[in-house]
N, C-alpha and C positions, 0 to 999 in steps of 0.2 A: 446195840447192835443189832441192824438185820441180816435176815440169813438170807441164803442164796435164791428160794425161793420168793421171798419176797422182795429180791434187787429185781423184779420183771414185771412187779405190779403197784400202782399206787392208785392210790383214792384221793379224788381232790373234795373238798368240804362238800356237802349234799350229796355224798354217793356217786360226784361225776367222777370221769377217768379221763387217764391221760391217753391221748388218741397212737402210743409209741411205749413202746417198753425200755427200759434204761439201756439196755443192751442196743436198742435201736438207735440212739444216740452218737450220731456222727463223732468220731475223731475228730480233736482238734487240729487246727491246718495253721498255716503260715500267716494266713491273714487274721487268725484270732489271738495267735501270738503277737501279729503286727497290733491289733486293738491293745490286747497286754500291755504292750511298751507306749500305746499314746499316740503310734505315728501312722496311725488308719488313715487318717484325714478324717472320722468321726466327728472330732474333736470332744469324744469321750474315752474311756477305758485309761489305761496308765495307772495299769496297778500292781505296776512293778516297782521294786524297793528305790527305785532314783526319781522316778516320776516327781513332776510339779503341776501334773493336772490340778485345777480346782477341786475342791471336796473330795475325790477320792480316797479311797482305803487303799494301802498298799500292803501288798506281802512282804514277808522276810528276805533278806536277801538268798536263801536259800533255793527261792523259788527262780531261778537265773536262765531255763532253757524250756524249750516246748514239750520237751520230755516230760518236767517235773512238773510242769503245768498241767499235764495232762496228764498223771498220777492225784496231784490235787482233785483236781474234776472224779478221776475215778475215785478214790476214796470218798470224797461228801456223797458221789450218788450212793457209795455202799451204803453209807451211813445216814443217810436223808431222814429227816424229819419231820418236813411239811412242805408244800408243794401249793402253790396259788397260780390264778391264770392272770397277767395283767392285760385286760380288756381293751388300753388304751394303746398300748405297744403290739398286743395279739401274741404274748411271748408268755411263757412258763416259769416261773422261777423255783427252783429246787434248791431248799436250803437242807445243806448236812455239813454233818460233822468232817474234815478231814483231818488224816490222822496220818503222815508221814514219818517216818521214821519215827522222832521222840519229840514231834513240833505237832502241836494241835491247833486247827484254825478253825472256823465256823464259815462257812463258804457259800456264797449264792452262784449259783449255776443258771442261767438264763439260756432258754431253747427256745427255735421260734415252734409252730405245728408242726412243721415236718422234722422235728428232731434235729434240726440243724442247731450248732452253737450259737450264740450272739455274743453271751460275754460271761466273765466269771471272775467274781471279786471277793477278796474276805469282809467280811462283817467282822468279826474282831478275833484276835486271838495270838497265840505264842509268836512276837517278833512283828506286828500286825502295826501298822502307823496310820494315823490321818492328815490329811492334806487340809488347808485353811479353805476360804474364797478366794485368795492370793496364791495358792498352790504352794504352800508353805508351811513344814512340818509345824503341824498341832499337837501331836505327842503321839503317845501309844495308846493304842485298843486292845487291851488286855482281853484275854480269855475269859470269856461269860457263856456259860454252857445255861443260860435261863434264855439264851437269845437264840439256842438252836432248838426249843421246844413252844414258843411263845410267837404270838405273831409279829407281822413285818413292821 
């Protein structure tokens, strides 16, 4: 786990720095929650437990509200393990371990260069499931802590 001093400072590979601190990342809003539900019109998102978005990973049923999703994001940022810049999309992908109650989930938080959230989705973890290319359930994505420490 990281300490509070580390919470506001992150290095990228090669010594580059994020242009913001984690404390400056905007809170999630209704648009973010609509994206999470897969109803924002982008064709993406859909990381809620009932989603049928193709190839999406889905949080367990316990992530069922905007406040709960915010608590997952906050926890993942506090337990950040790596960050990378996606040059194609112009976004930062921040991977961390979210621990909410007794549920552990490796989570990717995607933010733009102005620290505005773009997406949040589970990589794997307790109660996480994957959809196949048709949007049908393809089974569990059990917790694998190696994915929180190694590449994307």
